[in-house]
PALUMKE-695835 format. One line per 5 residues: number of its first residue (from 1); their letters; for each residue z, x, y of C-alpha. Coordinates in steps of 0.25 Angstrom, whole numbers, plus 5000, padded with zeros to 4 digits. Each point is the difference from the previous one (the first is absolute). Layout:
NUM> a> Z X Y; ... .
END
This chain:
1> mqsed> 4962 5042 5081; 5009 5009 4990; 4996 5016 5002; 4996 5004 4986; 5013 5009 4999 .
6> nlvsq> 5007 4988 5003; 4995 4994 4989; 5001 5013 4990; 5014 4999 5004; 5000 4986 4996 .
11> gdead> 4994 5001 4987; 5009 5011 4995; 5012 4992 5004; 4995 4987 4993; 4996 5010 4987 .
16> allkn> 5014 5005 5000; 5006 4984 5000; 4991 4998 4989; 5004 5011 4991; 5015 4996 5004 .
21> etfns> 5006 4994 4987; 5011 4993 5010; 4990 4993 5010; 4992 4997 4987; 5012 4994 4993 .
26> vinnl> 5005 4992 5014; 4986 4995 5002; 4997 4996 4984; 5012 4992 5001; 4998 4994 5013 .
31> vedtf> 4986 4996 4996; 5005 4995 4986; 5011 4989 5006; 4992 4996 5011; 4987 4997 4988 .
36> sqfcn> 5013 4993 4993; 5003 4992 5011; 4988 4995 5002; 4998 4996 4987; 5012 4992 4998 .
41> skage> 4998 4994 5013; 4998 4984 5001; 4987 4994 5003; 5007 4991 5008; 5004 5010 5008 .
46> psere> 4989 5006 5007; 5007 5008 5011; 5007 5008 4992; 4990 5002 4989; 4991 5005 5013 .
51> qtyfh> 5011 5009 5004; 5001 5007 4987; 4986 5000 4999; 4998 5008 5015; 5013 5010 4996 .
56> yralv> 4992 5004 4987; 4986 5003 5006; 5007 5007 5011; 5009 5009 4990; 4985 5001 4994 .
61> givht> 4993 5003 5012; 5010 5012 5005; 4997 5005 4985; 4985 4999 5002; 5000 5008 5015 .
66> lqels> 5011 5011 4993; 4988 5001 4990; 4988 5000 5009; 5008 5011 5010; 5002 5008 4986 .
71> lihis> 4985 5003 5000; 4998 5005 5011; 5013 5010 4996; 4990 5002 4987; 4988 5002 5007 .
76> eptrp> 5005 5008 5011; 5000 5013 4993; 4982 4999 4997; 4998 4994 5013; 4990 5009 5008 .
81> rli> 5007 5006 5012; 4991 4999 5013; 5000 5014 5007 .
END
């Protein structure tokens, strides 16, 4: 299990990434391109559709994980400290 300080540090880093314009631009472009590739793939090519779908889901999963870690960053200052 990760230490509390390590999780808070990851939350800080995730929050910084999510606020970074360059990161957001790159991620948004990757998500849009991958989703477009999925939509434009042919139903008769299941392996290509599956691959683009998994790429899309992976990108969305990364962003979701960063958002979850960022919540640690946001809640950390209000969390009671053990003495």
